[in-house]
C-alpha positions as CSV (number, residue, x, y, z in Angstrom):
1,M,113.1,105.4,80.5
2,K,112.0,104.9,84.1
3,R,112.2,101.3,85.5
4,L,110.1,100.0,88.3
5,I,111.6,97.0,90.2
6,A,109.5,94.9,92.7
7,I,111.1,93.9,96.0
8,T,109.2,90.8,97.0
9,G,109.3,87.9,99.5
10,G,107.1,86.2,102.0
11,I,106.3,87.6,105.5
12,G,109.5,87.9,107.6
13,S,111.8,87.5,104.6
14,G,113.4,90.9,105.0
15,K,111.8,93.0,102.2
16,S,111.7,96.1,104.5
17,V,115.4,95.8,105.3
18,V,116.3,95.7,101.6
19,S,114.0,98.7,101.0
20,R,115.7,100.7,103.8
21,I,119.1,99.9,102.3
22,L,117.9,101.1,98.9
23,R,116.5,104.3,100.4
24,I,119.9,105.0,102.2
25,L,121.6,104.5,98.8
26,G,119.3,107.2,97.4
27,Y,116.7,105.2,95.5
28,P,112.9,105.9,95.9
29,V,111.0,102.9,97.3
30,Y,107.2,102.7,97.4
31,D,106.0,100.7,100.4
32,C,102.7,99.0,99.3
33,D,101.7,98.1,102.9
34,S,102.0,101.6,104.4
35,R,100.5,103.3,101.3
36,A,97.6,100.8,101.1
37,K,96.9,101.6,104.8
38,A,96.9,105.3,104.1
39,L,94.7,105.0,101.1
40,M,92.2,102.7,103.0
41,D,92.1,105.1,105.9
42,A,91.3,108.1,103.7
43,D,88.7,106.4,101.4
44,C,85.1,106.1,102.6
45,E,84.2,103.8,99.7
46,I,86.9,101.3,100.7
47,K,85.6,101.4,104.2
48,R,82.0,100.8,103.0
49,R,83.1,97.8,101.0
50,L,85.1,96.3,103.9
51,I,82.0,96.4,106.0
52,E,79.8,94.9,103.2
53,E,82.2,92.4,101.7
54,I,84.5,91.4,104.5
55,D,82.6,91.7,107.8
56,E,80.4,94.3,109.6
57,S,83.1,94.5,112.4
58,A,85.8,95.5,109.9
59,V,85.2,99.2,110.6
60,A,84.1,100.7,113.8
61,D,83.3,104.5,114.2
62,G,85.1,105.1,110.9
63,I,88.3,103.4,111.9
64,I,89.4,100.2,110.2
65,D,90.1,97.3,112.6
66,R,93.1,95.8,110.9
67,R,93.5,93.0,113.5
68,R,89.9,91.9,113.0
69,I,90.3,92.0,109.2
70,A,93.6,90.0,109.4
71,A,92.0,87.4,111.6
72,I,89.2,87.0,109.0
73,V,91.1,87.0,105.8
74,F,94.1,84.9,106.8
75,E,91.6,82.1,107.7
76,D,89.4,82.5,104.6
77,A,91.1,82.6,101.2
78,E,87.9,83.9,99.5
79,K,87.7,86.9,101.9
80,L,91.5,87.5,101.3
81,S,90.8,87.7,97.6
82,V,87.9,90.1,98.2
83,L,90.2,92.4,100.4
84,N,92.9,92.3,97.7
85,A,90.4,93.3,95.0
86,I,89.1,96.2,97.1
87,V,92.5,97.7,97.7
88,H,94.7,96.8,94.6
89,G,93.1,99.2,92.1
90,A,93.7,102.2,94.4
91,V,97.3,101.1,95.1
92,K,98.1,100.6,91.4
93,D,96.8,104.1,90.5
94,D,98.8,105.5,93.4
95,I,102.0,103.7,92.3
96,A,101.6,105.0,88.7
97,R,101.3,108.6,90.0
98,W,104.2,108.2,92.4
99,V,106.6,106.8,89.8
100,G,105.8,109.7,87.5
101,E,106.8,112.1,90.3
102,Q,110.2,110.6,90.9
103,D,113.4,112.0,89.5
104,S,115.2,108.7,89.5
105,D,115.3,106.4,86.5
106,F,115.1,103.4,88.9
107,T,112.3,103.1,91.4
108,F,111.3,100.3,93.6
109,V,108.1,98.9,95.0
110,E,108.0,96.7,98.1
111,T,105.2,94.2,97.9
112,A,104.4,90.8,99.4
113,I,101.7,90.1,96.8
114,L,103.2,91.0,93.4
115,Y,101.1,88.6,91.3
116,E,97.9,88.6,93.3
117,S,97.8,92.4,93.1
118,G,98.5,92.6,89.4
119,L,101.6,94.7,90.1
120,N,103.6,92.2,88.0
121,T,102.2,94.0,84.9
122,M,103.7,97.3,86.1
123,V,107.3,96.2,87.0
124,D,110.4,95.5,84.9
125,A,112.0,93.0,87.2
126,E,111.5,91.2,90.6
127,W,114.1,91.2,93.4
128,R,112.9,88.3,95.6
129,V,114.2,88.3,99.2
130,E,114.4,84.8,100.6
131,S,115.0,83.5,104.1
132,P,114.8,80.1,105.8
133,I,111.3,79.4,106.9
134,E,112.1,79.0,110.6
135,L,113.9,82.4,110.6
136,R,110.9,84.0,108.9
137,I,108.5,82.5,111.5
138,D,110.7,83.7,114.4
139,R,111.2,87.2,113.0
140,T,107.4,87.6,112.4
141,M,106.4,86.2,115.8
142,R,108.8,88.7,117.6
143,R,108.0,91.7,115.4
144,N,104.2,91.3,115.2
145,N,103.6,89.6,118.6
146,L,101.9,86.7,116.9
147,S,101.7,83.0,117.7
148,R,103.5,80.5,115.6
149,A,100.1,79.3,114.3
150,Q,99.1,82.8,113.2
151,V,102.4,83.3,111.4
152,E,102.1,79.9,109.7
153,S,98.6,80.8,108.6
154,R,99.8,84.1,107.0
155,I,102.7,82.3,105.3
156,A,100.3,79.7,103.9
157,A,98.0,82.5,102.6
158,Q,100.8,84.2,100.6
159,R,101.5,83.0,97.1
160,I,105.0,84.1,96.1
161,E,105.5,82.1,92.9
162,A,104.2,83.5,89.6
163,P,101.1,81.8,88.2
164,A,101.6,79.8,85.0
165,D,99.8,82.3,82.9
166,A,101.7,85.4,84.2
167,P,104.0,87.1,81.8
168,P,107.6,86.3,82.6
169,L,109.6,88.7,84.7
170,R,113.4,88.9,85.2
171,M,113.8,87.6,88.7
172,F,116.8,87.9,91.0
173,T,117.2,86.5,94.5
174,I,118.6,88.3,97.6
175,L,119.4,85.8,100.4
176,N,118.6,87.2,103.8
177,D,119.7,84.3,106.0
178,E,121.8,86.3,108.6
179,K,124.9,84.7,107.1
180,N,125.3,86.5,103.8
181,A,125.6,90.3,103.9
182,L,122.8,92.2,102.2
183,L,124.6,95.3,100.9
184,P,127.0,93.5,98.5
185,Q,124.0,91.5,97.1
186,I,122.1,94.7,96.6
187,E,125.0,96.5,95.1
188,E,125.6,93.7,92.6
189,L,121.9,93.8,91.5
190,I,122.0,97.5,91.1
191,G,124.9,96.9,88.7
192,T,122.6,94.7,86.6
193,I,120.0,97.5,86.1
């Protein structure tokens, strides 16, 4: 029986680092961000909906303006919900196809929005990567060349905790605080699956 485990955490927490380690260890990891971008770039219907439901400036000459969309949706919770609704169905279908193609009994999906996307209904457990807030802000400012206010806005827009009505998931924590080594934590969790 194949198991799908979510790697979650807020922006700047270190989800991608954990995913890279898992790949090095030989486990397949589906990166929701990069796959969603690829799906959006290839789908004319998604582009049409972005223009109609987010903003006319969301797509120019057939190319999605991600900075413009981010500026809009991270300041408007309703527009963020609309964006998520547009993209999530395509991503969920792609994940289901991808998992079926993998030889491994254990696969992972990296996502910042497990519950908002509905992916929580597809996974068997959640590995949540946590970091101190100041470290997350600093990492994201440096990595994405964003201001502190922009990062704080993105952090505020992300809902990490499960809603009260969500089915319970087994949840494990990976602490990425630059004091505790990640590999031993990951190896210990692999032993639990």
